[in-house]
C-alpha positions in Angstrom: -41.3 23.9 -14.0 -38.1 24.6 -15.6 -37.2 24.9 -19.5 -34.8 22.5 -21.2 -32.6 25.7 -21.8 -32.7 26.4 -18.0 -31.7 22.8 -17.0 -28.8 23.1 -20.1 -27.7 26.7 -18.0 -27.7 24.9 -14.8 -25.4 21.8 -16.0 -22.7 24.5 -17.6 -22.5 26.0 -14.6 -22.4 22.8 -12.3 -19.6 21.4 -14.9 -17.5 25.0 -14.6 -18.0 24.4 -10.5 -17.0 20.6 -10.3 -14.7 20.9 -12.6 -13.2 23.5 -10.3 -13.3 21.3 -7.3 -12.0 18.4 -9.3 -8.8 20.6 -9.7 -8.3 22.0 -6.3 -9.0 18.3 -4.6 -6.4 16.5 -6.8 -4.0 19.3 -6.7 -4.2 19.0 -2.6 -3.1 15.3 -3.1 -0.6 15.7 -5.7 3.3 15.4 -3.5 4.9 19.2 -3.4 6.2 20.1 -6.8 4.1 17.7 -8.6 1.6 19.0 -12.0 -1.4 20.5 -11.8 -4.1 18.0 -13.3 -5.6 19.2 -16.4 -9.3 20.5 -16.5 -11.5 17.9 -16.9 -14.2 18.1 -19.8 -16.7 17.3 -18.3 -21.0 17.3 -19.6 -24.0 16.1 -17.8 -27.6 15.4 -19.0 -30.1 18.0 -18.3 -32.8 15.2 -17.9 -30.3 13.2 -15.2 -29.6 17.0 -13.5 -33.4 17.2 -13.0 -33.7 13.9 -11.7 -30.9 14.7 -9.4 -32.2 18.1 -8.1 -35.6 16.7 -7.3 -34.5 14.0 -5.3 -32.3 16.7 -3.5 -35.3 18.9 -3.2 -37.3 16.1 -1.9 -35.3 14.8 0.4 -34.3 18.3 1.8 -37.6 19.1 2.6 -38.3 15.7 4.7 -35.3 16.6 6.6 -36.3 20.0 7.0 -39.9 19.0 8.4 -39.1 16.2 10.0 -35.8 16.3 11.5 -34.4 13.3 10.4 -31.1 12.2 12.4 -28.3 10.5 10.3 -29.7 7.5 9.2 -26.4 6.1 7.2 -25.0 4.0 9.9 -21.6 6.4 9.8 -19.5 5.8 12.4 -18.7 9.7 12.4 -21.8 10.2 13.5 -23.0 7.4 15.7 -22.7 8.9 19.3 -25.2 9.7 21.0 -24.2 13.1 21.7 -24.9 13.6 17.6 -28.9 12.7 18.4 -29.5 14.7 21.6 -28.2 18.1 19.7 -30.0 18.9 17.1 -28.2 21.5 15.5 -25.0 18.9 15.0 -28.4 16.4 13.9 -29.3 18.4 11.2 -26.0 19.8 10.4 -24.9 15.7 9.7 -28.0 15.0 8.0 -27.7 17.7 5.3 -24.2 16.5 4.9 -25.1 13.1 4.1 -27.4 14.3 1.6 -25.0 16.6 -0.1 -22.5 13.7 0.0 -24.9 11.4 -1.5 -25.8 14.5 -4.4 -22.3 15.0 -5.6 -21.6 11.4 -6.2 -24.4 11.1 -7.7 -23.9 14.2 -10.1 -20.3 12.2 -10.6 -21.9 9.4 -11.8 -24.0 11.1 -14.0 -20.7 12.9 -15.8 -20.7 12.1 -19.7 -17.0 11.9 -20.2 -14.1 9.3 -20.2 -13.8 6.3 -17.6 -10.6 7.9 -15.8 -11.8 11.7 -15.9 -15.1 10.0 -14.1 -12.6 8.2 -11.9 -11.2 11.0 -11.1 -14.0 13.3 -10.1 -15.6 10.4 -8.1 -12.4 10.5 -6.1 -12.0 14.2 -6.0 -15.9 14.9 -4.5 -15.1 11.7 -2.3 -11.7 13.8 -0.9 -13.5 17.0 -0.6 -16.3 15.1 1.1 -14.0 13.5 3.9 -12.7 17.0 4.3 -15.7 18.8 4.6 -17.3 16.8 7.3 -19.1 18.3 10.4 -17.0 16.3 12.4 -14.1 17.4 11.4 -15.3 20.8 13.1 -15.4 21.9 16.9 -18.0 24.1 16.1 -20.0 21.4 14.8 -18.8 18.1 16.3 -21.4 17.3 18.9 -19.4 14.7 20.4 -16.4 16.5 20.7 -18.4 19.4 22.6 -19.3 17.0 24.8 -16.3 15.5 26.0 -15.3 19.4 26.3 -18.0 20.1 28.7 -17.5 16.3 30.5 -13.6 17.0 31.0 -13.8 21.1 31.4 -11.7 21.7 28.5 -9.1 19.4 29.3 -9.8 17.5 26.1 -9.3 20.9 24.2 -5.8 21.4 25.7 -4.5 17.8 25.1 -5.8 18.3 21.6 -3.8 21.4 21.7 -0.7 19.6 22.7 -1.4 16.7 20.6 -1.2 19.4 17.3 1.6 20.7 18.3 3.5 17.6 18.7 2.5 16.1 15.4 3.6 19.4 13.8 7.2 18.7 14.9 7.2 14.9 13.7 5.6 15.8 10.6 3.0 13.9 10.5 -0.4 13.0 12.2 0.0 10.6 15.2 -1.4 7.0 14.5 -0.4 5.0 17.0 1.1 6.0 19.8 4.6 6.0 18.8 6.8 6.4 22.2 5.2 2.8 22.7 7.6 1.2 19.9 11.2 0.6 19.5 12.6 -1.1 16.1 15.0 -4.1 17.7 13.0 -3.4 21.0 9.7 -4.9 21.0 9.1 -5.0 16.9 11.7 -6.5 14.8 12.9 -8.8 17.4 13.4 -12.5 15.6 16.9 -12.9 16.4 19.6 -12.5 13.5 22.9 -11.1 12.4 23.8 -8.5 9.5 25.9 -10.9 7.1 26.6 -7.9 4.5 26.1 -4.7 3.7 26.4 -2.4 1.2 25.2 1.1 0.5 21.4 0.1 -0.6 21.4 -2.3 1.3 21.8 -4.7 5.0 21.7 -8.6 4.4 20.2 -10.2 7.3 20.4 -14.0 8.4 18.5 -15.5 11.6 19.2 -17.9 13.9 17.6 -21.2 13.2 14.9 -22.5 15.3 15.5 -26.5 14.5 18.3 -28.8 14.5 17.8 -29.1 11.0 17.1 -26.6 8.0 16.3 -27.1 4.4 19.4 -27.4 2.3 18.2 -24.5 -0.2 18.3 -21.1 1.9 15.2 -18.7 1.6 15.6 -15.0 0.5 12.7 -12.4 1.3 12.6 -9.1 -0.7 10.7 -6.9 0.7 9.3 -3.4 -0.3 12.1 -0.7 -0.6 8.9 2.0 -0.1 8.9 0.9 3.3 10.5 -1.2 5.7 11.2 -4.8 6.2 10.1 -5.5 9.9 6.5 -5.3 8.6 7.6 -8.8 8.4 8.6 -9.2 11.8 6.0 -6.8 14.0 5.6 -9.6 17.2 6.9 -13.2 17.1 3.2 -14.2 17.1 2.5 -12.4 13.7 5.8 -12.6 12.0 6.3 -13.9 8.9 10.2 -14.3 9.1 9.9 -16.3 12.2 7.4 -18.7 10.9 9.8 -19.0 7.8 12.3 -19.9 10.5 10.5 -22.1 12.2 9.2 -24.2 9.4 13.1 -25.1 8.8 14.0 -22.8 6.3 17.5 -20.6 6.7 16.1 -17.2 6.5 17.9 -14.2 4.9 16.2 -10.6 4.5 17.0 -7.4 2.5 16.9 -4.4 4.9 16.5 -1.2 2.4 18.5 1.6 3.3 16.6 4.4 4.2 18.0 6.6 1.1 19.7 10.5 1.6 21.3 12.6 -0.5 24.3 10.6 -0.6 22.2 8.0 -2.5 20.2 10.3 -4.5 21.0 9.2 -7.8 20.6 6.1 -7.9 18.3 4.0 -10.4 16.4 1.0 -11.0 19.3 -0.5 -12.4 20.9 -0.4 -9.5 18.1 -1.6 -7.2 18.6 -4.7 -9.2 22.0 -5.3 -9.9 23.4 -3.9 -6.5 20.5 -4.8 -4.7 18.0 -8.3 -5.3 21.1 -9.8 -7.6 23.3 -8.5 -5.4 21.3 -10.9 -2.3 20.5 -14.0 -4.0 24.5 -13.9 -5.1 25.3 -13.3 -1.5 23.1 -16.3 -0.2 24.0 -18.3 -2.5 27.9 -17.9 -1.1 27.2 -18.1 2.1 24.8 -21.1 1.8 27.1 -23.0 -0.7 24.0 -23.9 -2.2 23.4 -23.6 -6.1 19.9 -22.3 -5.7 17.8 -20.6 -3.3 14.0 -19.5 -3.0 12.6 -16.2 -2.5 9.9 -14.1 -1.7 9.1 -10.6 -3.3 6.8 -8.4 -1.3 4.7 -6.0 -3.6 7.4 -3.3 -5.3 10.1 -6.1 -3.5 7.9 -8.5 -5.7 8.6 -6.3 -9.2 12.4 -5.7 -8.3 12.7 -9.8 -7.7 10.9 -10.3 -10.5 13.3 -7.9 -12.8 16.4 -9.0 -11.1 15.3 -12.9 -12.2 14.4 -11.3 -16.1 17.9 -10.1 -16.3 19.5 -12.9 -14.6 17.8 -15.5 -17.4 18.8 -13.1 -20.2 22.3 -13.7 -19.4 21.9 -17.4 -19.1 21.4 -17.8 -14.7 19.1 -19.3 -12.9 19.7 -18.6 -9.6 16.3 -19.9 -7.9 14.8 -23.0 -7.6 11.2 -21.0 -6.9 9.6 -17.6 -6.3 6.9 -16.4 -4.3 5.7 -13.1 -5.4 2.8 -11.3 -2.2 0.5 -8.8 -4.0 2.7 -8.1 -6.5 2.8 -6.1 -10.1 4.4 -7.4 -12.5 1.9 -6.7 -15.1 0.6 -3.2 -14.3 -2.5 -2.8 -16.9 -5.1 -2.5 -14.1 -3.6 -0.6 -11.2 -6.8 0.3 -9.7 -7.2 3.9 -7.3 -3.5 4.3 -8.3 -4.0 4.9 -11.9 -5.8 8.3 -11.4 -2.5 10.0 -10.4 -0.5 8.6 -13.7 -0.7 10.4 -16.9 2.3 11.4 -18.9 1.9 15.3 -18.0 2.8 13.9 -14.4 5.1 11.2 -14.9 6.8 13.9 -16.9 6.6 16.0 -14.5 8.7 14.1 -11.9 11.6 13.1 -14.3 12.3 16.7 -14.4 12.1 16.9 -10.8 13.9 13.7 -10.1 15.0 12.0 -13.3 18.6 13.3 -12.5 19.1 13.2 -8.8 17.2 14.1 -5.9 14.7 12.3 -3.4 11.1 11.3 -3.2 10.4 11.9 0.2 9.1 9.0 1.9 6.6 11.3 3.7 5.0 12.4 0.7 4.4 8.8 -0.6 3.1 7.9 2.7 0.3 11.0 2.7 -0.7 9.5 -0.8 -1.5 6.6 0.2 -3.4 7.4 3.5 -5.5 9.6 0.9 -6.6 6.7 -0.6 -9.1 5.9 2.7 -8.8 9.5 4.2 -11.9 8.8 6.5 -9.9 5.8 8.3 -6.3 7.5 7.5 -6.7 10.8 8.2 -9.4 12.5 9.8 -10.6 9.9 12.0 -7.3 10.7 13.6 -7.2 14.8 12.9 -10.8 14.5 15.0 -9.7 12.1 18.0 -6.2 13.7 18.1 -7.2 17.5 18.1 -10.6 17.8 18.8 -11.2 15.3 21.8 -7.3 14.9 22.7 -7.0 11.4 22.5 -4.0 9.7 22.5 -4.2 6.7 19.7 -3.3 3.6 21.4 -0.5 1.4 20.6 -0.3 -0.6 17.3 2.4 -2.3 15.8 1.1 -2.1 12.3 0.3 1.7 12.3 3.9 2.5 14.0 5.8 0.7 11.2 2.7 2.5 8.6 4.2 5.8 10.1 7.9 4.6 9.8 8.4 5.9 5.9 11.3 5.5 3.6 12.6 8.0 1.4 13.5 6.6 -2.4 16.5 7.9 -5.1 14.8 10.7 -7.5 16.1 8.6 -10.7 14.6 5.3 -9.6 11.6 6.2 -8.8 11.0 8.1 -12.0 11.9 5.1 -14.2 9.8 3.0 -11.8 6.8 5.2 -12.7 7.2 5.5 -16.7 8.3 2.0 -17.3 5.4 0.4 -15.1 2.1 2.7 -14.0 2.5 4.4 -17.4 3.9 2.3 -20.2 3.9 -1.5 -18.3 6.9 -2.2 -19.8 8.0 -5.2 -18.1 5.4 -7.4 -19.9 6.6 -6.1 -23.5 9.2 -8.6 -24.3 12.4 -6.6 -24.7 10.8 -3.2 -24.3 12.3 -2.3 -21.0 16.2 -2.4 -20.6 17.6 -3.5 -17.3 21.4 -3.6 -16.3 21.9 -3.9 -20.3 19.4 -6.4 -20.5 16.2 -6.9 -22.8 13.5 -7.9 -19.9 11.2 -10.7 -20.9 9.4 -12.5 -18.6 8.5 -15.5 -21.2 12.5 -16.6 -19.7 11.8 -16.6 -16.2 11.0 -20.3 -16.5 10.6 -21.8 -12.7 7.9 -22.7 -10.2 6.2 -19.5 -8.3 3.7 -19.5 -5.7 1.6 -16.0 -6.5 -0.7 -14.4 -3.6 -3.2 -11.8 -3.9 -5.7 -9.8 -1.3 -9.2 -9.9 -2.3 -9.6 -6.1 -1.1 -6.1 -4.8 -1.6 -6.4 -1.0 -3.1 -2.7 -0.9 -3.6 -2.3 -4.3 -5.8 -6.0 -5.1 -6.8 -6.6 -8.9 -7.0 -7.1 -8.8 -10.9 -3.2 -6.9 -11.0 -2.1 -9.7 -8.7 -3.5 -12.2 -10.7 -2.2 -10.9 -14.0 1.1 -12.4 -13.4 0.2 -15.8 -14.5 -0.5 -14.6 -18.0 3.4 -13.9 -18.3 5.1 -16.8 -16.4 5.9 -19.7 -18.3 6.8 -21.9 -15.1 3.9 -23.8 -12.6 2.0 -21.5 -11.0 -0.1 -21.8 -8.0 -2.6 -18.5 -7.4 -4.1 -18.2 -4.2 -6.2 -15.5 -3.0 -6.4 -13.8 1.0 -9.3 -12.0 2.0 -8.8 -8.5 3.3 -6.1 -6.0 2.4 -2.9 -5.5 1.2 -1.2 -5.8 4.7 -3.7 -7.4 6.6 -4.1 -10.3 4.0 -0.8 -11.1 4.1 0.4 -10.8 7.7 -2.1 -13.6 8.6 -0.5 -16.4 10.9 -2.2 -19.6 11.7 -2.3 -19.7 15.1 -5.1 -16.7 14.9 -7.3 -18.6 12.9 -8.8 -15.9 11.1 -9.6 -14.8 7.5 -10.0 -17.5 4.7 -8.3 -18.1 1.7 -9.1 -19.2 -2.2 -7.7 -22.0 -4.0 -7.9 -23.2 -7.7 -5.6 -25.5 -9.5 -6.5 -24.2 -12.5 -5.7 -21.0 -13.7 -7.9 -19.4 -16.5 -7.6 -16.1 -18.4 -9.3 -14.1 -16.0 -9.7 -13.8 -11.9 -13.1 -13.6 -12.2 -13.2 -16.6 -13.7 -10.5 -18.4 -11.5 -12.6 -17.3 -8.6 -15.7 -18.8 -9.8 -14.3 -22.3 -9.8 -12.7 -21.2 -6.6 -12.6 -23.2 -2.8 -12.6 -21.4 0.2 -10.7 -22.7 3.1 -10.6 -21.1 6.6 -8.0 -19.7 7.9 -4.8 -18.6 6.9 -3.1 -19.3 3.4 0.8 -19.4 5.3 0.2 -23.3 5.2 -0.9 -23.9 1.9 2.5 -22.0 1.2 4.2 -23.6 3.0 3.0 -27.0 1.9 3.8 -25.7 -1.7 7.2 -25.0 -0.7 8.4 -27.6 1.0 8.9 -29.7 -2.4 11.5 -27.0 -3.3 13.5 -26.9 -0.8 15.8 -30.0 -0.9 16.6 -32.3 1.8 17.4 -31.1 5.7 20.6 -30.2 7.2 22.0 -29.6 10.3 21.3 -25.8 10.9 24.6 -24.0 10.9 26.0 -23.1 14.5 26.7 -19.8 13.5 25.8 -16.6 11.4 27.4 -15.8 7.2 30.7 -17.7 6.1 34.4 -16.5 6.6 35.6 -13.2 6.5 33.6 -12.0 3.7 30.0 -12.4 5.2 30.8 -12.5 9.3 28.1 -10.7 11.6 28.5 -7.1 11.4 25.7 -6.3 13.9 22.7 -7.7 15.5 19.2 -7.7 13.6 17.5 -5.9 12.8 20.7 -3.9 12.1 21.2 0.1 11.9 19.6 0.4 8.2 16.2 0.1 9.4 16.4 2.5 12.1 17.6 5.4 10.0 13.5 7.9 10.0 13.1 9.5 6.7 
């Protein structure tokens, strides 16, 4: 038996080893040049360590004596090749046992909540990277495929590796199968305005009459707008047009060194507010309706606060999809944010520079490492497979750069200090931001399984906007929950006319409905759209807003 002193010494060694792994794992996920994470202060209960070690020894003994096959249901080890190969089966079982034990250690750490969450995240990253399925010498399925193809799969894997090294990222889909404007982003329209930050697209009506109040869509600037226009059957943009809305969309520029000094103020004044003004001018409507998606919703909300401070109310209604206005609960992304990391970004980028799109894309992918990183490493390189064509993953790989000053301001004033919901704290375009003045009807949507904007974070907006609000929750995640057209008859959504203090209370009184939330949103939007008028026969208006080029325009085609 071990004495308490032995267990205390063991705990100290574990503290040192796990602390090093924690720092190394987090550092591997930091974009180039980011500040190294500080070493956590960890303590473990000797009794809890003893309990974990005893469980480990017992399970390891069973594994050694009985040669158990992996029993977790883990899809990485689901192939029969793993069970037919005793060495591979044993390696997978030991790996899964180690993973359970390390995660148990992370849970047993006596430390603050944020450090524990970072520790858990680091262990998950370490275990995802060290899985035996990631190595040809241990991957029974890849070995069997190499034998079956007489080495051809290995040769194809090397070709895939070299191709991905040249393009700078791991292929998630057959990118050669898609071209923006040819088979994605194909809804017919034209560019009717542009400045150095964005192009404004107007879409051809599909109905004889349209609502008198046009509709403006503000997508996120950290991705390209065509997530809302992938294919005709799942295009939110086409759906709007089909419902009789005269639809305009902001297509953000994929910034380069020429725009490296642009600020958050620029994105509000010369971005969202300029787009609102242009749509008003083109349509002749005193008020329009608008939608903001993800960061686009944060930009739209900020713009509306600036306009309200100036005494302007250009919107009849707003829709916020998976949007943060209140950043008090940012979920897993909070792991990357603290004073030192934000200061480092401000030193690097605050006066100019680019936040590279590929760095952002890598960070988001590593939030789900097995599904969005190692799955493709194994398939592409060890098995020599070409991922099948998938429009959403093509879009996911089409990354966008951000101007450094804009990105640095965003990090500090939202994720770190949550200033947008503190009346008068944030000053944008010379105006003090006060969301209490943004008094208009708002439709707020959140996805139940969203890991980018947790459902509680989306719901938090109801506490800060004074107008009449409707909150709806959809099934699935950040993208799949939003892109859920009615024709697919998939998933569910939940509604509750009451808006209690917390999302959990809201959910307890919510009613589930089968299918897409799009129909609910369309019905909500109709009373705010005004009467119907004859659809315009051309794009834009006059010389100032003439058709410049066909949609989707050239800005969206620029690669990071």
